[in-house]
N, C-alpha and C positions, 0 to 999 in steps of 0.2 A: 504493500500500500502505500503509495507517495506520503511525504511530507503534508502537504498541502491538503491532503483528504484526510489526516491524522488531526491533523489543526484543526477543521472543520468538523468533525463528528462530534456529537453532541455529546455530553455528561454522560448520558445516560446510555448512549449505545458503548462509551468507553468502558463505562462498567459492567454492560453486556457480555465484553471480550476479556473478561479477565479470565485466569483460567481455573478457578474454582466456581465460578458459573459454570462456564463450560463443562468443567467435571459433573457438577450436578445435574445438570441437563441430559450429559452422557449416559449417566447412571439411572435416570429417570426413566426415561423414552423405551427402552427397552424392558421395562419393569410392566408398563404400560399396554406395550405391544402382546405382553404373554396376557394380560389378562382381556385386549381383545379376543385375541385366537382361542382361548377356552371358551369365551361369550360365544365366538361364532360356530363353534363346533355344537352347540348345541341344538335340539329343536325346533325353538323359538324361531315363528315365522312375522308374526306381527310387530307392529311398534310395542304395544301391551305387553306381548310375551317376552319381548328383547328387553324391555324395561324391568318386569319382575324376574328374569332369570340374570342380569346385570344385579340388583338388589341382593339376589339372593348369594349370588357370586361373591360377590364385594364383603357380606355380612359373615359368610361363611371364613373367607380367607381372615379377617379382623380377628374374629375371635379362634384362628389356629395359631400352632408356635411352630409354622414350618420356617424356613431359611426365608421364603421367597417372602412370607407374611412380614417378615421382619425388614425385609429389606427396601417393602414397599411403603409399611408404614415409618421408617426411617428417612429414606428420601423424598418422600412426599412431606413431611415435615419441615425437613430444610429447606425442601426445594417450594414450597409456600411464604417462609420465611424470606429466601432470596430475594424471591417475587417481591415482597410488599416492600423490601427495603432497596428494589431497583426501583420499582415503580415511586417509592418516593421521591428519588433523586429525578427521575422525569418530571416530577408535577412541581419541585422548587427551581427546575430548570424552566418552567412555564411560567413564572411569575414576572419576567423581565416582558415576556411576549402580551402577559395582560394589561402592566403599567402603559404599554406604547401603544394599544390599540384600544381605545374606551368607545365603543359602538353608540352615537349620538343617535336618539329615537324618542319618538312621542312618549311612547310606553317609560320610557326612562325617565325622563321628563316630568310626567305626570305622576310618579312614584316618588320623588326625590332623587332619583340615584344619580348622583352628582359624580364629575370625574372624581372629587376628593375622596367621595364615599365607595366609588368603583375601587381606587386604589387601597382604602381602609381595609376591602372586604379581600383584597386578594394580600393584603400582607398579613391580616391575620392568619389566613389559611395558610401562607408561608410559613407561620410560626411554629403551628400545631404540626404542619408536615416535617419542617427540620428537626423540631424536638423528639420527633415520634423516631427518627430515623437511630438513638441511641439506646431507646426502646427496643426496637427492633432485634437490632444488635444483640442484645443481652440478650433476646429470646434465643434467637440465632445459635450464638453459644451454647446455651442451655439444650437446643435440638441435638446440635453438632456434637458436645462433648458425652449427649445420653445422660446429663448432670441427674435428672426426673426430678427437679423443679418444679412444681404446679406454674403456666405463666403467671398468675395473678401474684404471684411471691417474688418474682423474678427480679429480682432488687440488684441495684448496683455494689452493694454491699456481698450479697450470696453469692453473687457470679465471682468478683472479683476475689475473695477471700478465700473462694472455695480450693479444698485442697489437688484437685486436678487442673486448676486456671492457674494456681499465684506463681510459678515456676513457668510458665511459657509465656512465649513471644504474645499470647493471645491478651494477656493482663496490662502490658502498656500500648497495645495496639487500641485495647478500650479506654485507657486513659487518658490518650490522646486524643480518640475521637470525642469523649467526655467533655474534655477542657473545650475543643471546638463549638461547641452545643452550648457550653455554657451561659454565653451573653444573649441567648436568646429564649431560656427558661423565665426569666422574670415577667416580661412581656407576655409572655406564652400563659404562665399561670395565671396573669391577672387577667387577662381576658376570658380565659378557659373557664376560670372559677369565679371571678367576679363583673363577668362582663365588661370590663372596663378595656376601652379601645387601644389598641399600641400606638403609643406617640410616634408621628413624624416629624417631631420637630418645628424644623423651617416653615415645613409643605401646610403643619395645622396652623401655622399664626398667620400665612400668608391666603391660606381659605376664611380666615376669619375676618381679614380686612378685605377679599373680596365679597364676602356674606353681607357684610355692614355695608360696602358700597351700592351695594343690588339691592338690599332693604331702602336704603336712603331714594335710590332711585324710583323703587315700587311705589314710595309713598310720597314723592315729591318735597320730600325735607330741603331745609336750607343749610342744613351743615356741609360746609365743604368735605368731601372726601380726604382723607387722611394720607393717599397715595393713589395716585393716576392709575386707573386700573389698566391700564396697556402696560404700565410697568409691574403688576401686580402680577396679570399674566404671563410676563414672559419671566420672573425673580421666579414663579410656578414652573415652570418648562424645565428652567435650571435646576431646580433641587429635584423636580422628577425625574429628570435624566442621571444626577446623582443619586439617588435612592435605587437606582435600575442597577448602576455599575458598580452599588455596595452590596446588590444581591446578588448578582454575578458573580462577585469575589468570591462572598463565605457561601455558594453555590458550589465554585470550587475547589476550596479550603477542605470540603466537607464530602467532596467526591472524592479527594487525595485522601483524606483519612479512614475515608470505608475501603479503599484499595487497600492499605494498608493492612488494616483488618482482617480485609480477605486473604490476603498474603499470608497472615498469621494464623490464621484458618486451616487455609487450604493443606500442609500436610496429615494434619489429625482425621479431617474428615476424608482424606485417600486412603487413611490408615483403616478408620475404621467402618467404611463403607465398603472395602475391598474384601 
């Protein structure tokens, strides 16, 4: 692949190309092929019969202790967390695109969905998603190492201090990823638990100026505008671009941290899954 193509490749596809992800996909596909082969060998003809046979086969397989059953359970769980994590990166990579493309419409105008509210909404979604990456990394570690911790109890301390983790390269990789995400946690928690919208610094101030100016205009007040509307608009666009670049830089750092984490996990997954 040329250097130009590599440079232009999205963070999501860059993560998909990681050897750990490739190995998980290689291990998972043949197992599902076996399932499909077993189901195709039945006498089921109609759609309902095939669905019934499929459920029966999967139920029996799940309750069995065969090697195939273990491999399917193990690889499926690892695959699900890998998929969730890579798609989280894909979603945070979409945020700058949403920032650049605000669809002006009468519906939005009638429902007070302004550009600023559009940005607030997508930035809040970005915070929720980017902080979920570390939680998913903990769940993936739990799955790869077969630690057996219930997902709801899969905390930072339980994973980092676990006997099977604390002396491996996975521990510093998780700690590095945790440190990268720390800056996003407080605004995320305030939004998720107290309905406090994340602050956008100067963008919020400029929006207040724009709102005040618009209100004065609508009600025909004699009070002069504190700042000319065109200046406010220009400053808003500058800050909007700055925030977009900040998010892009954060997404790159998180993706690189995730790749380091994947590299630390890879040899352990390879050994356990073989």
